[in-house]
PAVO-43304 format. One line per field, with one value per residue (C-alpha): x, y, z; residue number from 1; residue in one letter. Coordinates in steps of 0.001 Angstrom, whole numbers, padded with zeros to 6 digits, m for minus. Layout:
<nodes>
X (X	...)
Y (Y	...)
Z (Z	...)
pos (NUM	...)
code (A	...)
</nodes>
This chain:
<nodes>
X (007014	010450	011811	014101	016291	016259	014619	017949	018777	015185	014458	011304	010603	007047	005402	004983	001790	002987	001478	003231	002598	003383	000659	000951	m001059	m001742	m005427	m008558	m008304	m004744	m005721	m008441	m005796	m003596	m006596	m006864	m003174	m003740	m006612	m004557	m001586	m003798	m004912	m001335	000159	002214	003237	002328	004699	004567	007112	007509	010019	012119	012353	008994	009519	008098	010943	013522	011590	010419	012863	011911	008119	007000	004428	004492	003122	002923	000613	003379	007139	008837	009412	005794	004700	006870	005348	001810	002475	003869	000435	m001376	m000224	001924	004734	007354	008061	010570	011941	013549	015884	014393	016954	017377	018925	015754	013578	015267	014528	012128	009043	010622	013926	012025	010046	013134	015298	012814	010297	011748	015356	014575	011355	010246	006529	004005	001141	001140	m002056	m002322	m004812	m005610	m004457	m000959	001880	005564	008904	010458	007988	005301	005185	004204	000534	m001597	m001948	001757	002490	000166	002037	005394	004027	003351	006894	008553	006258	004000	000262	m001107	m004442	m006394	m007636	m011364	m011889	m013677	m010567	m008374	m010888	m011285	m007530	m007359	m010426	m009497	m005984	m007375	m010006	m007446	m005016	m007835	m008999	m005478	m005020	m008236	m007184	m010000	m007755	m010610	m012150	m008742	m008215	m011560	m010487	m007051	m008625	m006315	m005033	m003067	000665	003542	007180	009883	013122	013045	015126	015973	013277	012983	011634	008838	006295	008344	008158	004330	004087	003632	007013	007006	009033	009747	009629	011628	010006	012143	011157	009874	007544	005389	001942	000849	m002464	m003640	m002530	m004243	m004201	m004742	m005265	m002579	m000962	002808	005771	009522	010435	011270	008948	005779	003602	001587	001274	m001467	m000615	m001564	000179	000296	001035	001441	003355	002954	001365	001180	004949	006341	005416	007553	008405	007508	005019	006460	005242	005316	004067	003180	003288	001191	002959	006295	009573	012263	014943	014198	016360	017619	015152	012532	008977	005981	002655	m000924	m003508	m006833	m008888	m008541	m009277	m009266	m007715	m004417	m005194	m003211	m003722	m003174	m000687	001151	m001316	m004212	m002281	m001666	m005380	m006299	m003729	m005195	m008600	m007027	m005396	m008715	m010462	m007722	m007968	m011732	m011427	m008798	m010080	m011935	m009053	m007206	m003709	m002375	m004314	m002781)
Y (m005640	m006504	m009966	m011491	m014528	m016430	m015505	m014898	m011237	m010245	m006767	m004683	m001254	m002181	m005166	m008143	m010094	m013356	m016288	m019379	m021320	m022019	m019737	m021553	m019680	m016708	m017256	m015722	m017866	m016713	m013089	m013472	m014680	m011686	m009427	m010970	m010148	m006581	m006099	m007504	m005331	m002244	m002967	m002912	m000417	m003265	m004853	m008125	m010990	m014408	m017115	m019628	m022365	m022940	m025577	m027022	m029304	m032332	m032162	m032524	m035022	m037229	m036620	m039753	m039569	m036090	m035936	m032156	m029883	m026170	m023502	m020901	m021040	m018920	m015937	m015914	m016139	m013165	m011026	m011941	m011354	m007915	m007029	m008377	m005608	m007898	m006011	m008766	m012119	m014297	m017187	m019751	m022336	m025738	m028498	m031596	m029612	m027567	m030671	m032322	m029449	m030327	m028087	m026130	m025713	m024651	m021974	m020710	m020540	m019316	m017312	m016213	m015539	m014802	m013057	m012062	m011772	m010101	m012195	m015465	m016113	m019760	m022533	m024709	m027750	m026295	m028742	m027920	m029263	m032721	m035283	m032570	m033173	m029590	m028569	m025501	m025802	m026385	m023325	m021275	m022479	m021645	m018255	m017502	m018598	m016515	m013495	m013727	m014279	m017150	m016574	m019273	m018580	m019283	m022849	m021627	m019698	m022787	m024965	m022377	m022276	m026073	m026498	m023606	m024954	m028379	m026899	m024714	m027580	m029780	m027013	m026444	m030175	m030180	m027104	m025008	m021976	m019455	m021219	m021513	m017796	m016998	m018836	m017220	m013763	m013209	m015236	m018424	m017688	m019621	m018583	m020109	m019470	m019209	m021996	m023074	m025023	m026642	m023394	m025236	m022652	m019934	m021790	m021532	m017969	m018709	m018354	m019583	m019058	m022481	m022386	m024382	m024124	m022775	m025690	m029202	m028756	m026254	m027469	m026533	m026899	m029912	m030304	m027870	m024382	m021339	m017612	m015951	m012677	m012651	m010384	m010605	m010387	m006790	m005322	m003517	m004288	m007493	m008755	m010951	m014422	m018074	m021013	m024697	m027395	m030897	m033442	m031718	m034770	m033110	m032597	m035343	m037187	m035620	m037762	m034960	m032119	m028901	m025393	m022973	m019376	m017456	m013752	m011619	m008829	m009586	m010150	m009574	m012114	m013341	m016480	m016947	m014439	m015213	m015088	m014537	m015969	m015432	m017976	m016421	m019215	m022631	m022511	m026192	m029616	m030455	m032078	m034123	m032515	m034180	m031572	m028401	m026460	m027773	m026870	m023358	m022899	m024011	m021644	m018753	m019547	m019844	m016442	m014835	m016476	m015385	m011769	m011783	m013185	m010671	m007518	m006500	m007201	m004315	m005784	m002781	m003889	m007373)
Z (006095	007455	006685	009318	008746	012069	015361	017073	016929	016180	017492	017398	018828	019837	021572	019244	018562	017023	015201	013854	010665	007035	005619	002289	m000318	001999	001255	002758	005898	006538	005953	008605	011069	010238	010899	014392	014946	013813	016255	019136	018147	018079	021655	022960	020484	019066	015794	014087	013278	011649	012467	009653	008916	005825	004532	005522	008571	006748	004230	007014	009128	006238	003371	001439	001686	002733	m000109	000049	m002682	m001936	m003335	m003007	m002797	m000151	m002457	m003624	000002	000970	m001797	m000726	002965	002133	000733	003811	006143	008299	010044	010472	008828	010692	008610	010892	009386	010143	010698	012830	015684	015912	015480	018490	020892	023705	023907	026754	024887	021760	023608	025425	022278	019653	021660	025005	023935	020277	019265	022792	021906	024179	022784	020848	018881	017876	017160	020146	018131	017685	018398	018789	019953	019642	018272	018496	022251	023105	022948	023564	027353	027856	025706	027945	031033	029455	028439	032110	032909	030185	030261	027206	026829	024725	022974	021117	017614	017263	016037	012896	011872	012186	010361	007609	007007	006823	004616	002316	001760	000816	m001492	m003245	m003833	m005158	m007494	m008821	m009382	m011449	m013417	m011937	m011511	m011446	m008431	m006760	m007359	m005721	m002562	m002652	m003203	m006189	m009183	m008498	m009017	m010514	m010865	m013037	m014868	m018674	m020224	m023773	m025610	m029024	m030588	m032411	m031301	m032967	m036291	m036314	m035077	m031358	m029644	m026069	m022936	m021447	m017668	m015162	m011733	m008911	m006666	m007309	m004315	m006170	m007179	m010695	m012549	m014542	m018148	m020475	m021970	m019731	m020099	m017975	m017052	m016866	m016306	m015950	m012277	m011457	m014095	m013057	m016082	m016406	m019985	m021430	m022611	m022703	m021136	m021959	m019392	m020728	m022761	m026163	m027860	m031306	m031383	m029175	m026015	m023312	m020318	m017932	m018422	m019796	m018998	m021936	m022025	m025173	m024234	m026552	m028461	m026815	m028645	m026010	m025116	m021597	m021364	m017823	m016387	m013755	m015073	m012785	m013971	m012752	m013897	m014955	m016564	m018162	m021897	m022860	m022416	m024030	m027400	m029911	m033315	m036673	m037876	m036909	m039088	m036979	m033830	m035140	m035896	m032365	m030859	m032828	m031337	m027870	m028241	m029208	m026260	m023853	m025051	m024539	m021023	m019943	m021654	m018503	m016115	m014573	m014524	m012635	m009543	m009390)
pos (1	2	3	4	5	6	7	8	9	10	11	12	13	14	15	16	17	18	19	20	21	22	23	24	25	26	27	28	29	30	31	32	33	34	35	36	37	38	39	40	41	42	43	44	45	46	47	48	49	50	51	52	53	54	55	56	57	58	59	60	61	62	63	64	65	66	67	68	69	70	71	72	73	74	75	76	77	78	79	80	81	82	83	84	85	86	87	88	89	90	91	92	93	94	95	96	97	98	99	100	101	102	103	104	105	106	107	108	109	110	111	112	113	114	115	116	117	118	119	120	121	122	123	124	125	126	127	128	129	130	131	132	133	134	135	136	137	138	139	140	141	142	143	144	145	146	147	148	149	150	151	152	153	154	155	156	157	158	159	160	161	162	163	164	165	166	167	168	169	170	171	172	173	174	175	176	177	178	179	180	181	182	183	184	185	186	187	188	189	190	191	192	193	194	195	196	197	198	199	200	201	202	203	204	205	206	207	208	209	210	211	212	213	214	215	216	217	218	219	220	221	222	223	224	225	226	227	228	229	230	231	232	233	234	235	236	237	238	239	240	241	242	243	244	245	246	247	248	249	250	251	252	253	254	255	256	257	258	259	260	261	262	263	264	265	266	267	268	269	270	271	272	273	274	275	276	277	278	279	280	281	282	283	284	285	286	287	288	289	290	291	292	293	294	295	296	297	298	299	300	301	302	303	304	305	306	307	308	309	310	311	312	313	314	315	316	317	318)
code (M	R	V	H	Q	Q	S	S	G	F	K	A	S	K	P	I	V	L	T	I	G	T	F	D	G	V	H	A	G	H	L	A	V	I	D	V	L	K	R	K	A	L	E	I	N	G	E	T	A	L	L	T	F	Q	P	H	P	R	I	I	L	H	P	E	N	H	G	L	K	L	L	T	D	I	N	E	R	I	R	L	L	E	K	S	G	L	D	H	L	I	I	E	D	F	N	M	D	L	A	R	L	S	P	L	E	Y	V	R	K	I	L	S	N	G	I	K	P	S	I	V	V	I	G	D	D	H	R	F	G	R	N	R	E	G	E	F	N	S	L	K	E	M	G	E	L	F	G	F	E	V	V	A	L	P	A	E	F	V	N	D	V	R	V	S	S	T	K	I	R	D	A	V	N	R	G	E	V	D	Y	A	S	K	L	L	T	R	P	F	P	L	T	G	R	V	V	E	G	E	K	I	G	R	S	I	G	F	P	T	A	N	L	E	L	E	T	S	L	K	I	Y	P	A	N	G	V	Y	A	V	L	T	R	I	K	G	D	D	T	W	L	K	G	M	L	N	I	G	N	R	P	T	I	S	T	A	E	H	P	T	I	E	V	N	I	F	N	F	D	K	D	C	Y	G	R	I	L	E	V	L	F	I	K	R	L	R	D	E	V	K	F	N	S	L	D	D	L	K	M	A	L	E	L	D	R	T	A	A	H	E	I	M	N	N	L	N	A	A	D	L)
</nodes>
């Protein structure tokens, strides 16, 4: 997959079948849409493309109250789209200049003069341009004007994307990461930079990597202990571990939840590195123990449970 920053200057050697959207999570519904693009591309000996916007338009249009929480940050999304078989990802910078374009100006600038698609495949509820004034029928009319065909996605595809996204976010919020992973068709991901912690885990034999998320927009699971797979970004091998999200009530009541990963049989220094995490299953709630000894005993049980859960996983396939 080729990643293009901005639609201007986009060039492809074959006709382009394009869709437009955030594709947050790149879940089963999104993969079905990409399959539609592939079939259309095969019919015209073309290539597939997704146009997405960064940052998310709601952040620019409603900076104070966008209420946005994403299943995947842009880098996670790129990695997942690479696996989907998509040919081109076009990441358009979203700003107020773009937001102010009329529907006609938007189509001329982004589609006609930029991507130059042969076919645009889109939901019939798609809105675009200033104040979302453009709609499906007007896009079809502009397609005739600028020389591209507009094809409606079946309503069940659009509904499935919408419903799946909501179900996945709800499951993650509840900590039901195994159900979220089923809807996503692979484990729910999280990415963060390893930062200095208080090193209390090290003192009881469970050293942890403390993660700082790359974006505050990223949704993460409910407080609790999870069996996870993890690796340093750039490495090929996934390692088993367990992760705690919460306020660490046994040690101190943190103002904001912390995310700490204990990687099994790992003793390398990874401060400042980017850690990728895949959530496999929730082990238990976060609990306030009476002492560090009680906490250590619980962590030993958690580690055993995590090993048992992940013994049958083939990490090389993830």
